[in-house]
C-alpha positions as a printed Julia matrix, in Angstrom:
107×3 Matrix{Float64}:
 256.32  -78.36  112.69
 257.75  -80.98  115.1
 257.43  -80.31  118.8
 260.69  -79.49  120.63
 261.82  -81.64  123.5
 262.28  -79.89  126.8
 265.89  -79.53  127.87
 266.87  -81.4   130.99
 268.03  -79.15  133.77
 270.17  -80.08  136.72
 270.6   -77.86  139.76
 274.04  -76.3   140.09
 276.28  -76.77  143.08
 277.4   -73.15  142.67
 280.76  -74.38  141.37
 280.84  -75.05  137.64
 284.03  -77.08  138.05
 282.3   -79.42  140.52
 279.28  -79.6   138.21
 281.64  -80.78  135.46
 283.08  -83.41  137.79
 286.61  -81.99  137.86
 288.99  -82.98  140.63
 290.03  -80.09  142.91
 286.93  -78.12  141.91
 287.27  -75.76  144.88
 290.82  -74.85  143.9
 289.78  -74.28  140.27
 287.0   -71.96  141.43
 289.41  -69.93  143.58
 291.9   -69.67  140.7
 289.15  -68.58  138.3
 288.06  -65.89  140.75
 291.62  -64.6   141.08
 292.08  -64.56  137.3
 288.84  -62.6   136.94
 290.24  -60.01  139.38
 293.54  -59.89  137.46
 291.66  -59.35  134.2
 289.43  -56.68  135.74
 292.46  -54.86  137.15
 294.3   -54.89  133.82
 291.2   -53.48  132.11
 290.49  -50.86  134.78
 294.07  -49.63  134.73
 293.99  -49.7   130.9
 297.2   -51.72  130.82
 298.33  -53.56  127.75
 299.04  -57.24  128.27
 302.72  -56.44  127.73
 302.68  -53.76  130.47
 300.79  -56.07  132.83
 303.22  -58.89  132.09
 306.16  -56.66  132.97
 304.58  -55.73  136.31
 303.77  -59.37  137.03
 307.18  -60.7   135.99
 305.98  -63.0   133.21
 305.78  -62.68  129.44
 302.81  -61.42  127.44
 301.81  -64.76  125.86
 301.39  -66.2   129.37
 299.06  -63.31  130.27
 297.05  -63.96  127.12
 296.77  -67.68  127.87
 295.83  -67.06  131.52
 293.09  -64.6   130.58
 291.8   -67.12  128.03
 291.27  -69.66  130.84
 294.55  -71.54  130.77
 295.58  -71.05  134.39
 295.93  -74.62  135.68
 299.72  -74.28  135.79
 299.54  -71.42  138.29
 299.21  -71.92  142.03
 296.7   -69.91  144.05
 299.67  -68.25  145.76
 301.21  -67.16  142.47
 297.92  -65.7   141.26
 297.67  -63.76  144.53
 301.21  -62.47  143.99
 300.18  -61.26  140.53
 297.39  -59.24  142.16
 299.88  -57.74  144.61
 302.15  -56.83  141.69
 299.16  -55.09  140.1
 298.66  -52.98  143.21
 296.15  -54.97  145.28
 296.35  -55.99  148.91
 295.41  -59.66  149.25
 293.92  -60.74  152.55
 293.11  -64.3   153.58
 290.28  -64.52  156.12
 289.48  -67.76  157.94
 286.25  -67.86  159.91
 284.0   -70.47  161.4
 280.99  -71.39  159.28
 277.79  -70.81  161.27
 275.44  -72.74  158.95
 275.52  -74.81  155.79
 278.65  -76.16  154.14
 281.98  -74.34  154.46
 283.3   -72.89  151.22
 286.23  -71.28  149.45
 285.65  -68.02  147.62
 287.24  -64.9   146.24
 285.47  -61.73  147.38
């Protein structure tokens, strides 16, 4: 039996979008985090996509596409407004970084 070659591994930056070399990787990571929270909320509240779409003011196919990863056309602000429409408070906190590199994140 032939011997397998070892897979090459590269350390991650912590941002898959940066690792893939995409422009605006930080923004993509924030959007992905917001979409994850939208998806989690829809599931926790046991909403259909149609019911969630009505609350969010968009149509069901757009919800389906967004949850499937097609969210480039949405601004960070609009995704935050969707979370508000789903019953979340959204708070933006800006603080000085005490060590390392400053970062964007969804908590």
